[in-house]
PDB file of N, CA, C and O in Angstrom, chain B, residues numbered from 101:
ATOM      1  N   MET B 101      10.812   2.430  -7.498  1.00  0.00           N
ATOM      2  CA  MET B 101      10.604   2.773  -6.098  1.00  0.00           C
ATOM      3  C   MET B 101       9.307   2.136  -5.589  1.00  0.00           C
ATOM      4  O   MET B 101       8.312   2.070  -6.310  1.00  0.00           O
ATOM      5  N   ALA B 102       9.333   1.685  -4.374  1.00  0.00           N
ATOM      6  CA  ALA B 102       8.168   1.054  -3.771  1.00  0.00           C
ATOM      7  C   ALA B 102       7.058   2.066  -3.500  1.00  0.00           C
ATOM      8  O   ALA B 102       7.312   3.253  -3.299  1.00  0.00           O
ATOM      9  N   TYR B 103       5.842   1.576  -3.499  1.00  0.00           N
ATOM     10  CA  TYR B 103       4.699   2.403  -3.110  1.00  0.00           C
ATOM     11  C   TYR B 103       4.706   2.555  -1.593  1.00  0.00           C
ATOM     12  O   TYR B 103       5.343   1.772  -0.889  1.00  0.00           O
ATOM     13  N   PHE B 104       3.993   3.571  -1.088  1.00  0.00           N
ATOM     14  CA  PHE B 104       3.858   3.754   0.343  1.00  0.00           C
ATOM     15  C   PHE B 104       2.425   4.145   0.666  1.00  0.00           C
ATOM     16  O   PHE B 104       1.699   4.640  -0.196  1.00  0.00           O
ATOM     17  N   ILE B 105       2.025   3.923   1.893  1.00  0.00           N
ATOM     18  CA  ILE B 105       0.668   4.224   2.331  1.00  0.00           C
ATOM     19  C   ILE B 105       0.701   5.455   3.218  1.00  0.00           C
ATOM     20  O   ILE B 105       1.449   5.510   4.195  1.00  0.00           O
ATOM     21  N   THR B 106      -0.111   6.440   2.873  1.00  0.00           N
ATOM     22  CA  THR B 106      -0.140   7.711   3.604  1.00  0.00           C
ATOM     23  C   THR B 106      -1.028   7.612   4.848  1.00  0.00           C
ATOM     24  O   THR B 106      -1.683   6.596   5.081  1.00  0.00           O
ATOM     25  N   ASP B 107      -1.037   8.671   5.628  1.00  0.00           N
ATOM     26  CA  ASP B 107      -1.858   8.727   6.836  1.00  0.00           C
ATOM     27  C   ASP B 107      -3.355   8.780   6.525  1.00  0.00           C
ATOM     28  O   ASP B 107      -4.175   8.679   7.438  1.00  0.00           O
ATOM     29  N   GLU B 108      -3.716   8.935   5.270  1.00  0.00           N
ATOM     30  CA  GLU B 108      -5.130   8.940   4.891  1.00  0.00           C
ATOM     31  C   GLU B 108      -5.727   7.535   4.911  1.00  0.00           C
ATOM     32  O   GLU B 108      -6.938   7.379   4.749  1.00  0.00           O
ATOM     33  N   CYS B 109      -4.901   6.517   5.107  1.00  0.00           N
ATOM     34  CA  CYS B 109      -5.343   5.123   5.148  1.00  0.00           C
ATOM     35  C   CYS B 109      -6.432   4.951   6.209  1.00  0.00           C
ATOM     36  O   CYS B 109      -6.288   5.409   7.343  1.00  0.00           O
ATOM     37  N   ILE B 110      -7.531   4.280   5.820  1.00  0.00           N
ATOM     38  CA  ILE B 110      -8.625   4.021   6.746  1.00  0.00           C
ATOM     39  C   ILE B 110      -8.587   2.580   7.265  1.00  0.00           C
ATOM     40  O   ILE B 110      -9.534   2.128   7.908  1.00  0.00           O
ATOM     41  N   ALA B 111      -7.512   1.870   6.991  1.00  0.00           N
ATOM     42  CA  ALA B 111      -7.291   0.498   7.457  1.00  0.00           C
ATOM     43  C   ALA B 111      -8.420  -0.449   7.057  1.00  0.00           C
ATOM     44  O   ALA B 111      -8.841  -1.291   7.850  1.00  0.00           O
ATOM     45  N   CYS B 112      -8.901  -0.311   5.842  1.00  0.00           N
ATOM     46  CA  CYS B 112      -9.991  -1.170   5.367  1.00  0.00           C
ATOM     47  C   CYS B 112      -9.489  -2.555   4.945  1.00  0.00           C
ATOM     48  O   CYS B 112     -10.254  -3.519   4.945  1.00  0.00           O
ATOM     49  N   GLY B 113      -8.203  -2.652   4.585  1.00  0.00           N
ATOM     50  CA  GLY B 113      -7.621  -3.933   4.224  1.00  0.00           C
ATOM     51  C   GLY B 113      -7.781  -4.333   2.767  1.00  0.00           C
ATOM     52  O   GLY B 113      -7.340  -5.414   2.379  1.00  0.00           O
ATOM     53  N   ALA B 114      -8.393  -3.499   1.962  1.00  0.00           N
ATOM     54  CA  ALA B 114      -8.620  -3.836   0.557  1.00  0.00           C
ATOM     55  C   ALA B 114      -7.314  -4.111  -0.186  1.00  0.00           C
ATOM     56  O   ALA B 114      -7.257  -4.993  -1.042  1.00  0.00           O
ATOM     57  N   CYS B 115      -6.286  -3.371   0.136  1.00  0.00           N
ATOM     58  CA  CYS B 115      -5.012  -3.488  -0.567  1.00  0.00           C
ATOM     59  C   CYS B 115      -4.268  -4.775  -0.230  1.00  0.00           C
ATOM     60  O   CYS B 115      -3.605  -5.346  -1.097  1.00  0.00           O
ATOM     61  N   GLU B 116      -4.366  -5.237   1.000  1.00  0.00           N
ATOM     62  CA  GLU B 116      -3.597  -6.397   1.450  1.00  0.00           C
ATOM     63  C   GLU B 116      -3.891  -7.628   0.597  1.00  0.00           C
ATOM     64  O   GLU B 116      -2.964  -8.326   0.185  1.00  0.00           O
ATOM     65  N   GLY B 117      -5.143  -7.898   0.331  1.00  0.00           N
ATOM     66  CA  GLY B 117      -5.520  -9.061  -0.452  1.00  0.00           C
ATOM     67  C   GLY B 117      -5.171  -8.956  -1.921  1.00  0.00           C
ATOM     68  O   GLY B 117      -5.077  -9.973  -2.608  1.00  0.00           O
ATOM     69  N   GLU B 118      -4.978  -7.751  -2.412  1.00  0.00           N
ATOM     70  CA  GLU B 118      -4.653  -7.539  -3.820  1.00  0.00           C
ATOM     71  C   GLU B 118      -3.166  -7.671  -4.128  1.00  0.00           C
ATOM     72  O   GLU B 118      -2.790  -7.850  -5.287  1.00  0.00           O
ATOM     73  N   CYS B 119      -2.316  -7.584  -3.108  1.00  0.00           N
ATOM     74  CA  CYS B 119      -0.875  -7.606  -3.333  1.00  0.00           C
ATOM     75  C   CYS B 119      -0.400  -9.024  -3.646  1.00  0.00           C
ATOM     76  O   CYS B 119      -0.493  -9.916  -2.803  1.00  0.00           O
ATOM     77  N   GLU B 120       0.109  -9.223  -4.860  1.00  0.00           N
ATOM     78  CA  GLU B 120       0.537 -10.548  -5.311  1.00  0.00           C
ATOM     79  C   GLU B 120       1.802 -11.040  -4.620  1.00  0.00           C
ATOM     80  O   GLU B 120       2.051 -12.244  -4.581  1.00  0.00           O
ATOM     81  N   VAL B 121       2.609 -10.125  -4.072  1.00  0.00           N
ATOM     82  CA  VAL B 121       3.863 -10.531  -3.430  1.00  0.00           C
ATOM     83  C   VAL B 121       3.789 -10.418  -1.903  1.00  0.00           C
ATOM     84  O   VAL B 121       4.808 -10.537  -1.221  1.00  0.00           O
ATOM     85  N   GLU B 122       2.589 -10.191  -1.369  1.00  0.00           N
ATOM     86  CA  GLU B 122       2.350 -10.099   0.066  1.00  0.00           C
ATOM     87  C   GLU B 122       3.244  -9.070   0.756  1.00  0.00           C
ATOM     88  O   GLU B 122       3.779  -9.318   1.836  1.00  0.00           O
ATOM     89  N   ALA B 123       3.396  -7.912   0.111  1.00  0.00           N
ATOM     90  CA  ALA B 123       4.230  -6.836   0.657  1.00  0.00           C
ATOM     91  C   ALA B 123       3.464  -5.935   1.614  1.00  0.00           C
ATOM     92  O   ALA B 123       4.064  -5.086   2.273  1.00  0.00           O
ATOM     93  N   ILE B 124       2.146  -6.105   1.701  1.00  0.00           N
ATOM     94  CA  ILE B 124       1.318  -5.231   2.530  1.00  0.00           C
ATOM     95  C   ILE B 124       0.856  -5.988   3.769  1.00  0.00           C
ATOM     96  O   ILE B 124       0.400  -7.128   3.692  1.00  0.00           O
ATOM     97  N   SER B 125       0.986  -5.320   4.911  1.00  0.00           N
ATOM     98  CA  SER B 125       0.529  -5.926   6.159  1.00  0.00           C
ATOM     99  C   SER B 125      -0.104  -4.847   7.035  1.00  0.00           C
ATOM    100  O   SER B 125       0.087  -3.651   6.813  1.00  0.00           O
ATOM    101  N   GLU B 126      -0.861  -5.299   8.036  1.00  0.00           N
ATOM    102  CA  GLU B 126      -1.532  -4.371   8.931  1.00  0.00           C
ATOM    103  C   GLU B 126      -0.543  -3.838   9.959  1.00  0.00           C
ATOM    104  O   GLU B 126       0.124  -4.604  10.654  1.00  0.00           O
ATOM    105  N   GLY B 127      -0.458  -2.515  10.045  1.00  0.00           N
ATOM    106  CA  GLY B 127       0.388  -1.872  11.034  1.00  0.00           C
ATOM    107  C   GLY B 127      -0.436  -1.455  12.237  1.00  0.00           C
ATOM    108  O   GLY B 127      -1.575  -1.895  12.391  1.00  0.00           O
ATOM    109  N   GLU B 128       0.127  -0.607  13.093  1.00  0.00           N
ATOM    110  CA  GLU B 128      -0.596  -0.163  14.287  1.00  0.00           C
ATOM    111  C   GLU B 128      -1.785   0.722  13.952  1.00  0.00           C
ATOM    112  O   GLU B 128      -2.893   0.488  14.436  1.00  0.00           O
ATOM    113  N   ASP B 129      -1.558   1.741  13.122  1.00  0.00           N
ATOM    114  CA  ASP B 129      -2.619   2.694  12.800  1.00  0.00           C
ATOM    115  C   ASP B 129      -3.120   2.586  11.365  1.00  0.00           C
ATOM    116  O   ASP B 129      -4.215   3.047  11.044  1.00  0.00           O
ATOM    117  N   LYS B 130      -2.315   1.977  10.511  1.00  0.00           N
ATOM    118  CA  LYS B 130      -2.647   1.869   9.092  1.00  0.00           C
ATOM    119  C   LYS B 130      -1.894   0.681   8.510  1.00  0.00           C
ATOM    120  O   LYS B 130      -1.042   0.087   9.170  1.00  0.00           O
ATOM    121  N   TYR B 131      -2.214   0.347   7.289  1.00  0.00           N
ATOM    122  CA  TYR B 131      -1.482  -0.719   6.612  1.00  0.00           C
ATOM    123  C   TYR B 131      -0.133  -0.178   6.150  1.00  0.00           C
ATOM    124  O   TYR B 131       0.022   1.024   5.930  1.00  0.00           O
ATOM    125  N   VAL B 132       0.832  -1.067   6.007  1.00  0.00           N
ATOM    126  CA  VAL B 132       2.179  -0.667   5.606  1.00  0.00           C
ATOM    127  C   VAL B 132       2.659  -1.557   4.460  1.00  0.00           C
ATOM    128  O   VAL B 132       2.228  -2.701   4.317  1.00  0.00           O
ATOM    129  N   ILE B 133       3.557  -1.006   3.653  1.00  0.00           N
ATOM    130  CA  ILE B 133       4.131  -1.737   2.522  1.00  0.00           C
ATOM    131  C   ILE B 133       5.602  -1.979   2.796  1.00  0.00           C
ATOM    132  O   ILE B 133       6.343  -1.048   3.112  1.00  0.00           O
ATOM    133  N   ASP B 134       6.025  -3.229   2.674  1.00  0.00           N
ATOM    134  CA  ASP B 134       7.436  -3.586   2.822  1.00  0.00           C
ATOM    135  C   ASP B 134       8.135  -3.249   1.510  1.00  0.00           C
ATOM    136  O   ASP B 134       7.933  -3.925   0.501  1.00  0.00           O
ATOM    137  N   ALA B 135       8.949  -2.210   1.528  1.00  0.00           N
ATOM    138  CA  ALA B 135       9.615  -1.728   0.312  1.00  0.00           C
ATOM    139  C   ALA B 135      10.512  -2.789  -0.315  1.00  0.00           C
ATOM    140  O   ALA B 135      10.709  -2.793  -1.530  1.00  0.00           O
ATOM    141  N   ALA B 136      11.051  -3.678   0.494  1.00  0.00           N
ATOM    142  CA  ALA B 136      11.926  -4.726  -0.030  1.00  0.00           C
ATOM    143  C   ALA B 136      11.161  -5.761  -0.846  1.00  0.00           C
ATOM    144  O   ALA B 136      11.743  -6.424  -1.705  1.00  0.00           O
ATOM    145  N   LEU B 137       9.874  -5.906  -0.588  1.00  0.00           N
ATOM    146  CA  LEU B 137       9.043  -6.875  -1.310  1.00  0.00           C
ATOM    147  C   LEU B 137       8.239  -6.252  -2.444  1.00  0.00           C
ATOM    148  O   LEU B 137       7.899  -6.936  -3.409  1.00  0.00           O
ATOM    149  N   CYS B 138       7.934  -4.972  -2.339  1.00  0.00           N
ATOM    150  CA  CYS B 138       7.090  -4.286  -3.323  1.00  0.00           C
ATOM    151  C   CYS B 138       7.727  -4.323  -4.714  1.00  0.00           C
ATOM    152  O   CYS B 138       8.905  -4.005  -4.880  1.00  0.00           O
ATOM    153  N   THR B 139       6.927  -4.717  -5.710  1.00  0.00           N
ATOM    154  CA  THR B 139       7.405  -4.782  -7.093  1.00  0.00           C
ATOM    155  C   THR B 139       6.977  -3.571  -7.913  1.00  0.00           C
ATOM    156  O   THR B 139       7.205  -3.528  -9.122  1.00  0.00           O
ATOM    157  N   ASP B 140       6.354  -2.579  -7.259  1.00  0.00           N
ATOM    158  CA  ASP B 140       5.973  -1.329  -7.918  1.00  0.00           C
ATOM    159  C   ASP B 140       4.928  -1.532  -9.014  1.00  0.00           C
ATOM    160  O   ASP B 140       4.931  -0.823 -10.021  1.00  0.00           O
ATOM    161  N   CYS B 141       4.034  -2.505  -8.814  1.00  0.00           N
ATOM    162  CA  CYS B 141       3.031  -2.792  -9.848  1.00  0.00           C
ATOM    163  C   CYS B 141       1.862  -1.804  -9.833  1.00  0.00           C
ATOM    164  O   CYS B 141       1.256  -1.547 -10.873  1.00  0.00           O
ATOM    165  N   GLY B 142       1.544  -1.249  -8.655  1.00  0.00           N
ATOM    166  CA  GLY B 142       0.470  -0.265  -8.564  1.00  0.00           C
ATOM    167  C   GLY B 142      -0.917  -0.815  -8.341  1.00  0.00           C
ATOM    168  O   GLY B 142      -1.872  -0.044  -8.253  1.00  0.00           O
ATOM    169  N   THR B 143      -1.062  -2.127  -8.246  1.00  0.00           N
ATOM    170  CA  THR B 143      -2.376  -2.728  -8.049  1.00  0.00           C
ATOM    171  C   THR B 143      -3.023  -2.234  -6.766  1.00  0.00           C
ATOM    172  O   THR B 143      -4.227  -1.982  -6.733  1.00  0.00           O
ATOM    173  N   CYS B 144      -2.239  -2.097  -5.718  1.00  0.00           N
ATOM    174  CA  CYS B 144      -2.775  -1.638  -4.435  1.00  0.00           C
ATOM    175  C   CYS B 144      -3.317  -0.211  -4.545  1.00  0.00           C
ATOM    176  O   CYS B 144      -4.376   0.099  -4.000  1.00  0.00           O
ATOM    177  N   ALA B 145      -2.602   0.635  -5.237  1.00  0.00           N
ATOM    178  CA  ALA B 145      -3.042   2.022  -5.399  1.00  0.00           C
ATOM    179  C   ALA B 145      -4.342   2.091  -6.188  1.00  0.00           C
ATOM    180  O   ALA B 145      -5.195   2.937  -5.919  1.00  0.00           O
ATOM    181  N   ASP B 146      -4.489   1.201  -7.161  1.00  0.00           N
ATOM    182  CA  ASP B 146      -5.709   1.182  -7.975  1.00  0.00           C
ATOM    183  C   ASP B 146      -6.931   0.768  -7.168  1.00  0.00           C
ATOM    184  O   ASP B 146      -8.037   1.237  -7.438  1.00  0.00           O
ATOM    185  N   ILE B 147      -6.748  -0.100  -6.188  1.00  0.00           N
ATOM    186  CA  ILE B 147      -7.870  -0.639  -5.422  1.00  0.00           C
ATOM    187  C   ILE B 147      -8.228   0.210  -4.200  1.00  0.00           C
ATOM    188  O   ILE B 147      -9.330   0.077  -3.668  1.00  0.00           O
ATOM    189  N   CYS B 148      -7.325   1.076  -3.745  1.00  0.00           N
ATOM    190  CA  CYS B 148      -7.541   1.854  -2.519  1.00  0.00           C
ATOM    191  C   CYS B 148      -8.732   2.807  -2.682  1.00  0.00           C
ATOM    192  O   CYS B 148      -8.734   3.649  -3.579  1.00  0.00           O
ATOM    193  N   PRO B 149      -9.747   2.673  -1.811  1.00  0.00           N
ATOM    194  CA  PRO B 149     -10.945   3.516  -1.945  1.00  0.00           C
ATOM    195  C   PRO B 149     -10.738   4.980  -1.562  1.00  0.00           C
ATOM    196  O   PRO B 149     -11.548   5.831  -1.930  1.00  0.00           O
ATOM    197  N   VAL B 150      -9.665   5.285  -0.829  1.00  0.00           N
ATOM    198  CA  VAL B 150      -9.428   6.666  -0.403  1.00  0.00           C
ATOM    199  C   VAL B 150      -8.140   7.239  -1.008  1.00  0.00           C
ATOM    200  O   VAL B 150      -7.677   8.301  -0.590  1.00  0.00           O
ATOM    201  N   GLU B 151      -7.575   6.552  -1.973  1.00  0.00           N
ATOM    202  CA  GLU B 151      -6.357   6.987  -2.676  1.00  0.00           C
ATOM    203  C   GLU B 151      -5.213   7.317  -1.712  1.00  0.00           C
ATOM    204  O   GLU B 151      -4.530   8.330  -1.861  1.00  0.00           O
ATOM    205  N   ALA B 152      -5.019   6.435  -0.713  1.00  0.00           N
ATOM    206  CA  ALA B 152      -3.996   6.634   0.302  1.00  0.00           C
ATOM    207  C   ALA B 152      -2.672   5.983  -0.051  1.00  0.00           C
ATOM    208  O   ALA B 152      -1.724   6.058   0.730  1.00  0.00           O
ATOM    209  N   ILE B 153      -2.587   5.341  -1.219  1.00  0.00           N
ATOM    210  CA  ILE B 153      -1.339   4.664  -1.626  1.00  0.00           C
ATOM    211  C   ILE B 153      -0.727   5.422  -2.786  1.00  0.00           C
ATOM    212  O   ILE B 153      -1.369   5.648  -3.812  1.00  0.00           O
ATOM    213  N   LYS B 154       0.529   5.813  -2.606  1.00  0.00           N
ATOM    214  CA  LYS B 154       1.218   6.656  -3.576  1.00  0.00           C
ATOM    215  C   LYS B 154       2.530   6.006  -4.036  1.00  0.00           C
ATOM    216  O   LYS B 154       3.128   5.220  -3.301  1.00  0.00           O
ATOM    217  N   PRO B 155       2.967   6.337  -5.248  1.00  0.00           N
ATOM    218  CA  PRO B 155       4.276   5.852  -5.702  1.00  0.00           C
ATOM    219  C   PRO B 155       5.385   6.440  -4.833  1.00  0.00           C
ATOM    220  O   PRO B 155       5.258   7.557  -4.331  1.00  0.00           O
ATOM    221  N   GLY B 156       6.459   5.696  -4.657  1.00  0.00           N
ATOM    222  CA  GLY B 156       7.554   6.127  -3.809  1.00  0.00           C
ATOM    223  C   GLY B 156       8.173   7.443  -4.212  1.00  0.00           C
ATOM    224  O   GLY B 156       8.727   8.138  -3.361  1.00  0.00           O
ATOM    225  N   ASP B 157       8.101   7.813  -5.481  1.00  0.00           N
ATOM    226  CA  ASP B 157       8.699   9.074  -5.910  1.00  0.00           C
ATOM    227  C   ASP B 157       7.888  10.290  -5.497  1.00  0.00           C
ATOM    228  O   ASP B 157       8.317  11.419  -5.737  1.00  0.00           O
ATOM    229  N   GLU B 158       6.715  10.088  -4.877  1.00  0.00           N
ATOM    230  CA  GLU B 158       5.906  11.200  -4.389  1.00  0.00           C
ATOM    231  C   GLU B 158       6.157  11.459  -2.916  1.00  0.00           C
ATOM    232  O   GLU B 158       5.506  12.319  -2.322  1.00  0.00           O
ATOM    233  N   ALA B 159       7.084  10.736  -2.320  1.00  0.00           N
ATOM    234  CA  ALA B 159       7.364  10.878  -0.873  1.00  0.00           C
ATOM    235  C   ALA B 159       7.946  12.237  -0.552  1.00  0.00           C
ATOM    236  O   ALA B 159       8.238  12.525   0.608  1.00  0.00           O
TER     237      ALA B 159
END
């Protein structure tokens, strides 16, 4: 399951540059993950300073 970004996102952009498959992009209020591109590696969740990125099974 793809990771997702919660409303706790502070839009710092740290995750976007870490995504090897470019699945993360800037949304209106927060960054978003394209589930079709996400490989479920977890790198974005590891780098997030506010722990706003969660595995899809926590939705």
